C-alpha positions as CSV (number, residue, x, y, z in Angstrom):
1,M,-15.3,11.8,1.8
2,T,-17.0,14.5,3.8
3,G,-19.0,15.1,7.0
4,G,-19.8,12.1,9.2
5,R,-18.2,9.6,6.8
6,A,-14.9,11.4,7.1
7,K,-15.1,11.7,10.9
8,I,-15.7,8.0,11.2
9,A,-12.9,7.2,8.9
10,E,-10.5,9.5,10.8
11,A,-11.5,7.9,14.1
12,L,-10.5,4.4,12.8
13,R,-7.2,5.8,11.6
14,L,-6.6,7.3,15.0
15,L,-7.5,4.2,16.9
16,L,-5.3,2.0,14.7
17,R,-2.2,3.9,15.8
18,D,-2.4,2.2,19.2
19,R,-4.6,-0.8,18.8
20,E,-5.1,-3.9,16.7
21,F,-8.1,-3.8,14.4
22,N,-9.8,-6.7,16.1
23,A,-9.6,-4.9,19.5
24,I,-11.4,-1.8,18.2
25,T,-15.2,-1.9,18.6
26,T,-17.7,0.0,16.6
27,A,-18.8,1.7,19.8
28,R,-15.3,3.0,20.3
29,I,-15.1,4.2,16.7
30,A,-18.5,6.0,17.1
31,E,-17.4,7.6,20.4
32,T,-14.0,8.8,19.0
33,S,-15.7,10.2,15.8
34,G,-18.6,11.8,17.7
35,M,-21.0,10.0,15.3
36,S,-23.4,7.2,16.0
37,E,-22.8,3.5,15.5
38,A,-25.8,3.5,13.2
39,L,-24.1,5.9,10.9
40,L,-21.0,3.7,10.7
41,Y,-23.2,0.8,9.6
42,R,-25.2,3.0,7.2
43,Y,-22.1,4.5,5.5
44,F,-19.8,1.4,5.6
45,G,-21.9,-1.7,6.2
46,D,-19.6,-2.8,9.0
47,K,-16.3,-2.3,10.7
48,R,-14.4,-4.2,8.0
49,G,-16.2,-2.2,5.3
50,L,-14.9,0.9,7.0
51,L,-11.4,-0.5,7.1
52,H,-11.5,-1.2,3.4
53,Q,-12.7,2.3,2.6
54,V,-10.0,3.9,4.7
55,L,-7.4,1.8,2.9
56,S,-8.9,2.4,-0.5
57,D,-9.1,6.2,-0.1
58,F,-5.5,6.4,1.1
59,L,-4.2,4.2,-1.7
60,K,-6.0,6.1,-4.3
61,D,-4.4,9.4,-3.2
62,Y,-1.0,7.7,-2.9
63,L,-1.3,6.2,-6.4
64,D,-2.5,9.5,-7.9
65,D,0.6,11.2,-6.6
66,L,2.9,8.3,-7.6
67,E,1.6,8.4,-11.1
68,Q,2.3,12.1,-11.4
69,E,5.8,11.7,-10.0
70,L,6.6,8.8,-12.4
71,E,5.7,11.0,-15.4
72,K,8.6,13.2,-14.5
73,V,11.1,10.3,-14.2
74,K,13.0,9.1,-17.3
75,G,14.3,5.5,-17.7
76,T,13.1,2.1,-16.5
77,V,15.6,1.7,-13.7
78,K,14.9,5.2,-12.3
79,K,11.2,4.6,-12.4
80,L,11.5,1.2,-10.7
81,K,13.7,2.7,-8.0
82,K,11.2,5.5,-7.5
83,I,8.4,3.0,-7.1
84,I,10.4,0.9,-4.6
85,R,11.7,3.9,-2.6
86,S,8.1,5.4,-2.5
87,H,6.8,2.1,-1.2
88,F,9.4,1.8,1.5
89,H,8.9,5.5,2.4
90,L,5.1,4.9,2.6
91,F,5.5,2.0,5.0
92,D,8.1,4.0,7.1
93,T,6.0,7.1,7.4
94,N,2.6,5.6,7.6
95,R,2.7,2.6,10.0
96,V,-1.1,2.5,10.3
97,L,-1.5,2.0,6.6
98,A,1.3,-0.6,6.6
99,K,-0.4,-2.5,9.4
100,I,-3.7,-2.4,7.6
101,L,-2.2,-3.6,4.3
102,L,0.3,-6.2,5.6
103,L,-1.6,-7.6,8.6
104,E,-5.3,-6.8,8.6
105,V,-7.0,-7.1,5.2
106,R,-5.5,-10.0,3.2
107,N,-6.7,-12.8,5.4
108,Y,-10.4,-12.1,4.6
109,P,-11.9,-13.3,1.3
110,G,-14.0,-10.0,1.0
111,Y,-10.8,-8.1,0.5
112,F,-10.3,-9.5,-3.0
113,E,-13.7,-8.0,-4.0
114,S,-13.2,-4.6,-2.3
115,E,-12.3,-1.2,-3.6
116,S,-9.1,-1.3,-1.7
117,Y,-8.0,-4.4,-3.6
118,G,-8.9,-2.6,-6.8
119,Q,-6.4,0.1,-5.8
120,V,-3.7,-2.6,-5.1
121,R,-4.4,-4.0,-8.6
122,R,-4.0,-0.6,-10.0
123,Y,-0.6,-0.4,-8.4
124,S,0.4,-3.8,-9.6
125,N,-0.7,-2.7,-13.2
126,M,1.4,0.5,-12.8
127,I,4.5,-1.6,-12.0
128,M,3.8,-4.0,-14.9
129,E,3.5,-1.1,-17.3
130,V,6.9,0.2,-16.3
131,F,8.3,-3.4,-16.8
132,R,6.7,-3.6,-20.2
133,Q,8.1,-0.3,-21.3
134,G,11.5,-1.5,-20.1
135,V,11.4,-4.6,-22.2
136,S,10.1,-2.7,-25.2
137,N,12.9,-0.2,-25.0
138,G,15.6,-2.8,-24.4
139,D,16.4,-1.9,-20.8
140,I,15.1,-5.3,-19.4
141,K,15.8,-8.7,-20.8
142,K,13.0,-10.2,-22.9
143,D,13.2,-13.6,-21.3
144,I,12.3,-12.3,-17.8
145,S,8.9,-13.2,-16.4
146,L,7.4,-9.8,-15.6
147,P,4.8,-11.2,-13.1
148,A,7.5,-13.2,-11.3
149,F,9.7,-10.1,-11.1
150,R,6.8,-7.9,-9.9
151,N,6.1,-10.5,-7.2
152,A,9.7,-10.7,-6.1
153,M,9.9,-6.9,-6.0
154,L,6.7,-6.5,-3.9
155,G,7.5,-9.5,-1.8
156,G,11.0,-8.2,-1.1
157,I,9.6,-4.8,0.0
158,E,6.9,-6.4,2.2
159,H,9.2,-9.1,3.7
160,T,11.8,-6.5,4.5
161,C,9.3,-4.2,6.2
162,L,7.1,-6.6,8.0
163,P,9.3,-7.2,11.1
164,K,10.0,-3.4,11.3
165,I,6.3,-2.7,11.3
166,V,5.4,-5.5,13.7
167,F,8.1,-4.7,16.2
168,K,8.0,-0.8,15.7
169,K,11.5,-0.5,14.5
170,S,12.9,2.3,12.4
171,F,14.5,1.7,9.0
172,S,16.0,3.8,6.2
173,P,13.9,3.7,3.0
174,D,17.0,4.9,1.1
175,V,19.2,2.1,2.3
176,M,16.6,-0.6,1.9
177,T,15.9,0.7,-1.7
178,E,19.5,0.5,-2.6
179,E,19.9,-3.0,-1.2
180,L,16.7,-4.4,-2.8
181,C,17.5,-2.7,-6.2
182,K,21.0,-4.1,-6.3
183,I,19.6,-7.7,-5.8
184,L,16.6,-7.3,-8.2
185,F,18.3,-5.4,-11.0
186,S,21.3,-7.6,-11.4
187,G,19.2,-10.3,-12.9
188,I,17.0,-8.3,-15.3
189,L,19.2,-5.6,-16.9
190,Y,21.5,-5.9,-19.8
């Protein structure tokens, strides 16, 4: 993203640090970016389209990096721990993104047709592939429902982080990773 589009997207990211999405007006985004409201509508359709674009761009970069990091990791357990720790770390260090993903986008039907949801599906598929490899190489029990395990993993991460995000509390990604992995892995590993 370049030029005016990038300035508008950055303005929304800045404004989300201190305000809820619904409290941010397109006029305020335009003023903060130095661009016109007309350009916001031209580039993104509306404020929600801008939100989805900001989320999609960030998730794409995050997932590109995570895929490269996972290529260096050997073993199912280590890969799953890497994914879980990375997710906790992301939510700890990027509270704006966490707020967008956990609180802002999922309650609108348009989210499930957006590019940002496409990136979330990409992440889900990445996790499922690690699980499939784990079953294939004998690390994970064959009778485990992989979608159910993925949902428990992602739900565990999000449920653990949500109060920390909402109430602006600190947490340790390392401690949370160890606690969640201990619970999750005890039921799937040989």
